[in-house]
C-alpha positions as CSV (number, residue, x, y, z in Angstrom):
1,X,-37.5,41.2,-49.8
2,X,-36.8,41.8,-53.5
3,X,-40.4,41.3,-54.4
4,X,-41.5,43.8,-51.8
5,X,-38.9,46.2,-53.1
6,X,-40.1,45.9,-56.6
7,X,-43.8,46.2,-55.6
8,X,-43.1,49.3,-53.5
9,X,-41.1,50.9,-56.4
10,X,-43.9,50.2,-58.9
11,X,-46.5,51.6,-56.6
12,X,-44.5,54.9,-56.2
13,X,-43.5,55.3,-59.9
14,X,-47.0,54.7,-61.2
15,X,-47.8,58.3,-60.2
16,X,-44.4,59.8,-61.0
17,X,-44.4,58.7,-64.7
18,X,-47.5,60.5,-65.8
19,X,-46.7,63.5,-63.6
20,X,-43.3,64.0,-65.2
21,X,-44.6,63.5,-68.7
22,X,-47.2,66.2,-68.2
23,X,-44.7,68.5,-66.5
24,X,-42.1,68.0,-69.3
25,X,-44.6,68.8,-72.0
26,X,-45.7,71.9,-70.0
27,X,-42.2,73.1,-69.6
28,X,-41.3,72.7,-73.3
29,X,-44.5,74.7,-74.2
30,X,-43.6,77.4,-71.6
31,X,-40.0,77.7,-73.0
32,X,-41.3,77.9,-76.6
33,X,-43.8,80.6,-75.6
34,X,-40.9,82.5,-74.0
35,X,-39.1,82.4,-77.2
36,X,-36.4,79.9,-76.0
37,X,-35.4,77.3,-78.5
38,X,-33.7,73.9,-78.0
39,X,-29.9,74.4,-77.9
40,X,-30.1,77.8,-76.2
41,X,-28.4,78.2,-72.9
42,X,-31.6,79.1,-71.0
43,X,-33.5,76.2,-72.6
44,X,-30.7,73.7,-71.7
45,X,-30.5,75.0,-68.1
46,X,-34.3,74.7,-67.6
47,X,-34.4,71.2,-69.0
48,X,-31.4,70.2,-66.9
49,X,-33.1,71.4,-63.8
50,X,-36.3,69.5,-64.7
51,X,-34.3,66.3,-65.4
52,X,-32.4,66.6,-62.1
53,X,-35.7,67.0,-60.2
54,X,-37.1,64.0,-62.0
55,X,-34.0,61.9,-61.3
56,X,-34.2,63.0,-57.6
57,X,-37.8,61.9,-57.3
58,X,-37.0,58.5,-58.9
59,X,-34.0,58.0,-56.6
60,X,-36.2,58.8,-53.5
61,X,-38.7,56.3,-54.7
62,X,-36.0,53.7,-55.1
63,X,-34.7,54.4,-51.6
64,X,-38.2,54.2,-50.1
65,X,-38.9,51.0,-52.0
66,X,-35.6,49.5,-50.6
67,X,-36.6,50.3,-47.1
68,X,-40.1,49.0,-47.6
69,X,-38.8,45.8,-49.1
70,X,-36.4,45.3,-46.2
71,X,-39.3,45.8,-43.8
72,X,-41.4,43.3,-45.7
73,X,-38.6,40.8,-45.7
74,X,-37.9,41.3,-42.0
75,X,-41.6,40.7,-41.2
76,X,-41.7,37.6,-43.3
77,X,-38.5,36.3,-41.6
78,X,-40.1,37.0,-38.2
79,X,-43.2,35.2,-39.2
80,X,-41.1,32.2,-40.3
81,X,-39.1,32.3,-37.0
82,X,-42.3,32.4,-35.0
83,X,-43.5,29.2,-36.8
84,X,-40.2,27.5,-36.0
85,X,-40.5,28.6,-32.3
86,X,-44.0,27.0,-32.2
87,X,-42.5,23.8,-33.6
88,X,-39.8,23.9,-30.9
89,X,-42.5,24.3,-28.2
90,X,-44.4,21.3,-29.6
91,X,-41.2,19.2,-29.6
92,X,-40.5,20.1,-26.0
93,X,-44.1,19.1,-25.0
94,X,-43.7,15.8,-26.8
95,X,-40.4,15.1,-25.0
96,X,-42.1,15.8,-21.6
97,X,-45.0,13.5,-22.5
98,X,-42.6,10.8,-23.5
99,X,-40.7,11.1,-20.2
100,X,-44.0,10.8,-18.3
101,X,-44.9,7.7,-20.3
102,X,-41.5,6.2,-19.6
103,X,-42.1,6.7,-15.9
104,X,-45.6,5.2,-16.1
105,X,-44.3,2.1,-17.9
106,X,-42.2,1.2,-14.9
107,X,-45.2,1.0,-12.5
108,X,-46.1,-2.6,-13.3
109,X,-42.6,-3.8,-12.5
110,X,-42.7,-1.9,-9.2
111,X,-46.0,-3.7,-8.4
112,X,-44.4,-7.1,-9.2
113,X,-41.6,-6.4,-6.8
114,X,-44.1,-5.6,-4.0
115,X,-46.2,-8.7,-4.7
116,X,-43.1,-11.0,-4.9
117,X,-42.3,-10.0,-1.3
118,X,-45.7,-11.3,-0.2
119,X,-45.0,-14.9,-1.5
120,X,-43.9,-17.2,1.4
121,X,-40.3,-18.4,1.0
122,X,-39.4,-15.6,-1.5
123,X,-36.2,-13.9,-0.3
124,X,-36.7,-11.0,-2.8
125,X,-36.1,-10.3,-6.4
126,X,-32.7,-10.4,-8.0
127,X,-31.2,-7.0,-8.3
128,X,-29.7,-5.9,-11.6
129,X,-26.7,-3.6,-11.6
130,X,-27.5,-2.4,-15.1
131,X,-29.1,1.1,-15.3
132,X,-32.0,1.5,-17.7
133,X,-31.4,3.9,-20.6
134,X,-32.4,7.4,-19.8
135,X,-34.5,8.1,-22.9
136,X,-36.1,11.2,-21.6
137,X,-32.7,12.8,-21.0
138,X,-31.6,11.8,-24.5
139,X,-34.7,13.4,-26.0
140,X,-34.2,16.5,-23.9
141,X,-30.5,16.7,-25.1
142,X,-31.7,16.4,-28.7
143,X,-34.3,19.1,-28.2
144,X,-31.7,21.4,-26.6
145,X,-29.4,20.9,-29.6
146,X,-32.2,21.8,-32.0
147,X,-33.1,24.8,-29.9
148,X,-29.4,26.0,-30.0
149,X,-29.4,25.6,-33.8
150,X,-32.6,27.6,-34.0
151,X,-31.2,30.4,-31.8
152,X,-28.0,30.5,-33.9
153,X,-30.2,30.8,-37.1
154,X,-32.2,33.7,-35.5
155,X,-29.0,35.4,-34.4
156,X,-27.6,35.1,-38.0
157,X,-30.8,36.4,-39.5
158,X,-30.9,39.3,-37.1
159,X,-27.3,40.2,-37.9
160,X,-28.1,40.0,-41.7
161,X,-31.1,42.2,-41.2
162,X,-29.1,44.7,-39.2
163,X,-26.5,44.8,-42.0
164,X,-29.2,45.4,-44.6
165,X,-30.7,48.3,-42.6
166,X,-27.2,49.7,-42.1
167,X,-26.5,49.4,-45.8
168,X,-29.8,51.1,-46.7
169,X,-29.1,53.9,-44.2
170,X,-25.6,54.4,-45.7
171,X,-27.0,54.5,-49.2
172,X,-29.6,57.1,-48.1
173,X,-26.9,59.2,-46.5
174,X,-24.7,59.0,-49.6
175,X,-27.6,59.9,-51.8
176,X,-28.5,62.9,-49.5
177,X,-24.9,64.1,-49.7
């Protein structure tokens, strides 16, 4: 954001600097041609008005640069958040694939149970009371935790961005007053 601010200010002042140098020299020549010398009240008033107009133009350039820098910073943040969202989608897809693979890995054992029932004299397979680990659910829980963290970061960034725009608007209002 700060780099965008500086670049926008430099872009605006590159035209103001030569303009005010030329206008300042013209004003001094005009005042001298009118017979007004430095130190006289009319000369001082004219130069004060010129300097005030110059200061106002530079202040406006600084305010515009701040807003432009904020917009650039916001855009960069949104781009970064978009990349993070894409990574979250990839993780979700990987978790789903892993869950499918875990289900497929149980197929050979189900086939063995069916085949064991076909053997004469076999009364069946021993049943285990232990439940297999639910790895797919564990991965889904991990993903949900990462997604919640991501959403908290987005909310924090949005609140910071909102505060910056509010501050810039307040500064612009104060300057206008």
